[in-house]
C-alpha positions as CSV (number, residue, x, y, z in Angstrom):
1,M,18.7,2.7,-4.6
2,Y,17.0,-1.5,-4.3
3,V,13.9,0.9,-2.3
4,V,13.3,3.5,-4.9
5,L,12.9,-0.1,-7.4
6,I,10.9,-2.0,-4.7
7,S,8.5,1.1,-4.1
8,Y,7.9,2.0,-8.2
9,I,7.4,-2.2,-8.4
10,S,4.8,-2.5,-5.0
11,K,3.6,1.2,-7.0
12,V,3.1,-0.6,-10.7
13,I,1.7,-4.0,-9.0
14,I,-0.9,-1.8,-6.8
15,F,-2.4,0.1,-9.4
16,F,-2.6,-3.0,-11.7
17,A,-4.1,-5.4,-9.6
18,F,-7.0,-2.5,-8.3
19,A,-7.6,-1.7,-12.5
20,E,-8.4,-5.1,-13.2
21,M,-10.7,-5.6,-10.2
22,K,-14.2,-5.7,-12.2
23,P,-16.4,-7.8,-10.8
24,A,-19.9,-8.6,-13.0
25,N,-21.7,-5.8,-10.7
26,H,-20.1,-3.3,-10.3
27,M,-18.6,-1.5,-6.8
28,K,-20.8,1.0,-5.2
29,K,-18.7,4.4,-5.1
30,R,-17.9,3.9,-1.7
31,H,-15.8,1.1,-1.8
32,E,-14.3,2.9,-5.3
33,Q,-13.4,5.8,-3.1
34,K,-11.7,4.2,-0.1
35,L,-9.4,1.5,-2.6
36,V,-8.5,5.3,-4.7
37,V,-7.5,7.2,-1.2
38,L,-5.8,3.8,-0.2
39,S,-3.1,3.8,-3.3
40,I,-2.7,7.8,-3.3
41,A,-1.8,7.3,0.3
42,L,0.9,4.7,-0.5
43,F,2.2,6.2,-3.0
44,L,2.6,9.8,-1.2
45,I,4.3,6.5,1.5
46,F,6.4,5.3,-0.6
47,N,8.0,8.2,-2.2
48,I,12.2,8.6,-1.1
49,P,11.7,12.0,0.9
50,F,8.5,10.8,3.3
51,I,11.0,6.5,3.3
52,L,13.6,8.5,4.7
53,V,12.3,10.2,7.4
54,F,12.6,6.3,8.5
55,N,16.1,6.0,7.1
56,L,17.7,5.3,11.3
57,E,20.1,2.7,12.7
58,G,18.0,1.5,15.5
59,A,15.9,-1.2,15.0
60,V,12.6,-2.7,16.0
61,F,12.1,-6.3,17.5
62,G,15.7,-6.6,15.7
63,I,14.3,-5.0,12.0
64,P,16.0,-2.5,10.9
65,T,13.3,0.8,11.3
66,L,13.3,1.5,7.2
67,Y,12.5,-2.3,6.4
68,F,10.5,-2.4,9.1
69,F,8.8,0.7,8.5
70,I,8.1,-0.2,4.8
71,F,6.5,-3.7,5.2
72,S,4.1,-2.4,8.6
73,V,2.6,0.2,5.5
74,W,2.5,-2.8,3.2
75,L,0.8,-5.3,5.1
76,L,-1.8,-2.3,7.1
77,S,-2.3,-1.9,2.9
78,I,-3.3,-5.8,2.4
79,V,-5.6,-5.6,5.8
80,I,-7.3,-2.1,4.4
81,S,-8.1,-4.0,1.2
82,Y,-8.9,-7.2,2.1
83,I,-12.1,-5.1,4.2
84,V,-12.9,-3.3,2.0
85,L,-13.1,-5.7,-1.0
86,K,-15.0,-8.1,1.9
87,R,-17.5,-5.3,2.4
88,H,-17.9,-5.1,-1.3
89,Y,-18.9,-9.1,-1.7
90,E,-20.9,-8.9,1.3
């Protein structure tokens, strides 16, 4: 139940974070497309059917598999967003 709540909260945060990022000069179309693809991918990855695939008894580096999956995907999405936005502002 908490996973569903975290999933929907993160989707709302991502939506509003990307919706308000309008700099004075407009972003190139390809950068916008990359961020939209990233948002759609996160939306699909953080849905329950895909999350339940990683709901296993094992652990990775002492962290439960489900938590490791969620936080590693989250960290990866932050890094990808940073790279895309860094290229935009260069």
